[in-house]
PyMOL CGO cylinders between C-alpha atoms (Angstrom):
from pymol import cmd
from pymol.cgo import CYLINDER

trace = [
    CYLINDER, -20.77, -4.98, 9.89, -17.82, -5.38, 7.61, 0.3, 1, 1, 1, 1, 1, 1,
    CYLINDER, -17.82, -5.38, 7.61, -17.19, -4.43, 4.00, 0.3, 1, 1, 1, 1, 1, 1,
    CYLINDER, -17.19, -4.43, 4.00, -15.21, -6.90, 1.89, 0.3, 1, 1, 1, 1, 1, 1,
    CYLINDER, -15.21, -6.90, 1.89, -12.72, -4.78, -0.12, 0.3, 1, 1, 1, 1, 1, 1,
    CYLINDER, -12.72, -4.78, -0.12, -10.91, -7.49, -2.07, 0.3, 1, 1, 1, 1, 1, 1,
    CYLINDER, -10.91, -7.49, -2.07, -9.06, -10.77, -1.64, 0.3, 1, 1, 1, 1, 1, 1,
    CYLINDER, -9.06, -10.77, -1.64, -9.07, -11.59, 2.09, 0.3, 1, 1, 1, 1, 1, 1,
    CYLINDER, -9.07, -11.59, 2.09, -9.52, -8.03, 3.35, 0.3, 1, 1, 1, 1, 1, 1,
    CYLINDER, -9.52, -8.03, 3.35, -12.52, -6.54, 5.10, 0.3, 1, 1, 1, 1, 1, 1,
    CYLINDER, -12.52, -6.54, 5.10, -12.93, -3.28, 6.99, 0.3, 1, 1, 1, 1, 1, 1,
    CYLINDER, -12.93, -3.28, 6.99, -15.37, -2.31, 9.71, 0.3, 1, 1, 1, 1, 1, 1,
    CYLINDER, -15.37, -2.31, 9.71, -18.02, 0.00, 8.25, 0.3, 1, 1, 1, 1, 1, 1,
    CYLINDER, -18.02, 0.00, 8.25, -17.83, 2.21, 11.35, 0.3, 1, 1, 1, 1, 1, 1,
    CYLINDER, -17.83, 2.21, 11.35, -14.17, 2.94, 10.58, 0.3, 1, 1, 1, 1, 1, 1,
    CYLINDER, -14.17, 2.94, 10.58, -14.66, 3.91, 6.91, 0.3, 1, 1, 1, 1, 1, 1,
    CYLINDER, -14.66, 3.91, 6.91, -14.05, 7.61, 6.30, 0.3, 1, 1, 1, 1, 1, 1,
    CYLINDER, -14.05, 7.61, 6.30, -14.32, 7.47, 2.52, 0.3, 1, 1, 1, 1, 1, 1,
    CYLINDER, -14.32, 7.47, 2.52, -14.08, 5.40, -0.64, 0.3, 1, 1, 1, 1, 1, 1,
    CYLINDER, -14.08, 5.40, -0.64, -12.40, 7.03, -3.62, 0.3, 1, 1, 1, 1, 1, 1,
    CYLINDER, -12.40, 7.03, -3.62, -11.78, 6.23, -7.27, 0.3, 1, 1, 1, 1, 1, 1,
    CYLINDER, -11.78, 6.23, -7.27, -8.01, 6.21, -7.85, 0.3, 1, 1, 1, 1, 1, 1,
    CYLINDER, -8.01, 6.21, -7.85, -8.14, 7.33, -11.48, 0.3, 1, 1, 1, 1, 1, 1,
    CYLINDER, -8.14, 7.33, -11.48, -10.26, 10.41, -10.81, 0.3, 1, 1, 1, 1, 1, 1,
    CYLINDER, -10.26, 10.41, -10.81, -8.80, 11.53, -7.50, 0.3, 1, 1, 1, 1, 1, 1,
    CYLINDER, -8.80, 11.53, -7.50, -5.05, 11.08, -7.91, 0.3, 1, 1, 1, 1, 1, 1,
    CYLINDER, -5.05, 11.08, -7.91, -4.87, 13.88, -10.46, 0.3, 1, 1, 1, 1, 1, 1,
    CYLINDER, -4.87, 13.88, -10.46, -5.12, 16.44, -7.66, 0.3, 1, 1, 1, 1, 1, 1,
    CYLINDER, -5.12, 16.44, -7.66, -1.96, 17.47, -5.84, 0.3, 1, 1, 1, 1, 1, 1,
    CYLINDER, -1.96, 17.47, -5.84, -3.51, 17.21, -2.36, 0.3, 1, 1, 1, 1, 1, 1,
    CYLINDER, -3.51, 17.21, -2.36, -4.61, 13.63, -2.94, 0.3, 1, 1, 1, 1, 1, 1,
    CYLINDER, -4.61, 13.63, -2.94, -1.20, 12.71, -4.33, 0.3, 1, 1, 1, 1, 1, 1,
    CYLINDER, -1.20, 12.71, -4.33, 0.49, 14.21, -1.27, 0.3, 1, 1, 1, 1, 1, 1,
    CYLINDER, 0.49, 14.21, -1.27, -1.94, 12.42, 1.05, 0.3, 1, 1, 1, 1, 1, 1,
    CYLINDER, -1.94, 12.42, 1.05, -1.22, 9.05, -0.56, 0.3, 1, 1, 1, 1, 1, 1,
    CYLINDER, -1.22, 9.05, -0.56, 2.53, 9.71, -0.58, 0.3, 1, 1, 1, 1, 1, 1,
    CYLINDER, 2.53, 9.71, -0.58, 2.40, 10.54, 3.13, 0.3, 1, 1, 1, 1, 1, 1,
    CYLINDER, 2.40, 10.54, 3.13, 0.40, 7.39, 3.87, 0.3, 1, 1, 1, 1, 1, 1,
    CYLINDER, 0.40, 7.39, 3.87, 2.94, 5.31, 1.97, 0.3, 1, 1, 1, 1, 1, 1,
    CYLINDER, 2.94, 5.31, 1.97, 5.85, 6.97, 3.78, 0.3, 1, 1, 1, 1, 1, 1,
    CYLINDER, 5.85, 6.97, 3.78, 4.19, 6.41, 7.19, 0.3, 1, 1, 1, 1, 1, 1,
    CYLINDER, 4.19, 6.41, 7.19, 3.55, 2.74, 6.36, 0.3, 1, 1, 1, 1, 1, 1,
    CYLINDER, 3.55, 2.74, 6.36, -0.19, 3.18, 6.73, 0.3, 1, 1, 1, 1, 1, 1,
    CYLINDER, -0.19, 3.18, 6.73, -0.99, 1.88, 3.22, 0.3, 1, 1, 1, 1, 1, 1,
    CYLINDER, -0.99, 1.88, 3.22, -2.32, -1.65, 2.86, 0.3, 1, 1, 1, 1, 1, 1,
    CYLINDER, -2.32, -1.65, 2.86, -2.29, -3.14, -0.64, 0.3, 1, 1, 1, 1, 1, 1,
    CYLINDER, -2.29, -3.14, -0.64, -5.06, -5.70, -1.00, 0.3, 1, 1, 1, 1, 1, 1,
    CYLINDER, -5.06, -5.70, -1.00, -3.92, -6.78, -4.46, 0.3, 1, 1, 1, 1, 1, 1,
    CYLINDER, -3.92, -6.78, -4.46, -1.07, -6.92, -6.93, 0.3, 1, 1, 1, 1, 1, 1,
    CYLINDER, -1.07, -6.92, -6.93, -3.51, -6.12, -9.74, 0.3, 1, 1, 1, 1, 1, 1,
    CYLINDER, -3.51, -6.12, -9.74, -4.15, -2.65, -11.13, 0.3, 1, 1, 1, 1, 1, 1,
    CYLINDER, -4.15, -2.65, -11.13, -5.71, -0.62, -8.28, 0.3, 1, 1, 1, 1, 1, 1,
    CYLINDER, -5.71, -0.62, -8.28, -9.07, 1.01, -8.90, 0.3, 1, 1, 1, 1, 1, 1,
    CYLINDER, -9.07, 1.01, -8.90, -9.93, 2.54, -5.55, 0.3, 1, 1, 1, 1, 1, 1,
    CYLINDER, -9.93, 2.54, -5.55, -8.67, 3.42, -2.12, 0.3, 1, 1, 1, 1, 1, 1,
    CYLINDER, -8.67, 3.42, -2.12, -10.50, 3.29, 1.17, 0.3, 1, 1, 1, 1, 1, 1,
    CYLINDER, -10.50, 3.29, 1.17, -9.58, 5.52, 4.10, 0.3, 1, 1, 1, 1, 1, 1,
    CYLINDER, -9.58, 5.52, 4.10, -10.32, 4.23, 7.59, 0.3, 1, 1, 1, 1, 1, 1,
    CYLINDER, -10.32, 4.23, 7.59, -9.77, 5.76, 10.99, 0.3, 1, 1, 1, 1, 1, 1,
    CYLINDER, -9.77, 5.76, 10.99, -9.83, 3.97, 14.32, 0.3, 1, 1, 1, 1, 1, 1,
    CYLINDER, -9.83, 3.97, 14.32, -8.63, 5.35, 17.65, 0.3, 1, 1, 1, 1, 1, 1,
    CYLINDER, -8.63, 5.35, 17.65, -6.92, 8.25, 15.89, 0.3, 1, 1, 1, 1, 1, 1,
    CYLINDER, -6.92, 8.25, 15.89, -4.99, 6.01, 13.50, 0.3, 1, 1, 1, 1, 1, 1,
    CYLINDER, -4.99, 6.01, 13.50, -5.75, 6.18, 9.81, 0.3, 1, 1, 1, 1, 1, 1,
    CYLINDER, -5.75, 6.18, 9.81, -5.09, 3.52, 7.20, 0.3, 1, 1, 1, 1, 1, 1,
    CYLINDER, -5.09, 3.52, 7.20, -5.40, 3.60, 3.45, 0.3, 1, 1, 1, 1, 1, 1,
    CYLINDER, -5.40, 3.60, 3.45, -6.41, 0.39, 1.72, 0.3, 1, 1, 1, 1, 1, 1,
    CYLINDER, -6.41, 0.39, 1.72, -5.64, 0.12, -1.99, 0.3, 1, 1, 1, 1, 1, 1,
    CYLINDER, -5.64, 0.12, -1.99, -8.13, -2.17, -3.74, 0.3, 1, 1, 1, 1, 1, 1,
    CYLINDER, -8.13, -2.17, -3.74, -8.63, -3.70, -7.18, 0.3, 1, 1, 1, 1, 1, 1,
    CYLINDER, -8.63, -3.70, -7.18, -12.39, -3.23, -6.78, 0.3, 1, 1, 1, 1, 1, 1,
    CYLINDER, -12.39, -3.23, -6.78, -13.96, -0.08, -8.16, 0.3, 1, 1, 1, 1, 1, 1,
    CYLINDER, -13.96, -0.08, -8.16, -15.30, 2.59, -5.84, 0.3, 1, 1, 1, 1, 1, 1,
    CYLINDER, -15.30, 2.59, -5.84, -18.71, 2.06, -7.44, 0.3, 1, 1, 1, 1, 1, 1,
    CYLINDER, -18.71, 2.06, -7.44, -18.66, -1.66, -6.57, 0.3, 1, 1, 1, 1, 1, 1,
    CYLINDER, -18.66, -1.66, -6.57, -17.64, -0.97, -2.98, 0.3, 1, 1, 1, 1, 1, 1,
    CYLINDER, -17.64, -0.97, -2.98, -20.32, 1.71, -2.53, 0.3, 1, 1, 1, 1, 1, 1,
    CYLINDER, -20.32, 1.71, -2.53, -22.93, -0.59, -4.07, 0.3, 1, 1, 1, 1, 1, 1,
    CYLINDER, -22.93, -0.59, -4.07, -21.95, -3.36, -1.63, 0.3, 1, 1, 1, 1, 1, 1,
    CYLINDER, -21.95, -3.36, -1.63, -22.45, -0.93, 1.24, 0.3, 1, 1, 1, 1, 1, 1,
    CYLINDER, -22.45, -0.93, 1.24, -25.86, 0.15, -0.07, 0.3, 1, 1, 1, 1, 1, 1,
    CYLINDER, -25.86, 0.15, -0.07, -27.03, -3.37, -0.87, 0.3, 1, 1, 1, 1, 1, 1,
    CYLINDER, -27.03, -3.37, -0.87, -25.97, -4.69, 2.52, 0.3, 1, 1, 1, 1, 1, 1,
    CYLINDER, -25.97, -4.69, 2.52, -23.67, -7.24, 0.92, 0.3, 1, 1, 1, 1, 1, 1,
    CYLINDER, -23.67, -7.24, 0.92, -21.04, -6.68, 3.57, 0.3, 1, 1, 1, 1, 1, 1,
    CYLINDER, -21.04, -6.68, 3.57, -19.35, -9.51, 5.38, 0.3, 1, 1, 1, 1, 1, 1,
]
cmd.load_cgo(trace, "trace")
């Protein structure tokens, strides 16, 4: 199953490591460093040009990606729980 994370982007639910609220988590220095490293390593995927509300970490075959989404973490988690995945 896939989770639609905004615009034309979907991720495989088996690959999702976590879904995080940007506003609440980027205040910590470890999260900031993690996101900076992902950006530097070109493993960030921006799903929107709008104000980001969440980021989704995926891992597949030892490769991690960070998807930046305009959808809230609550919305994404609710989609997972409701089975409204694509």
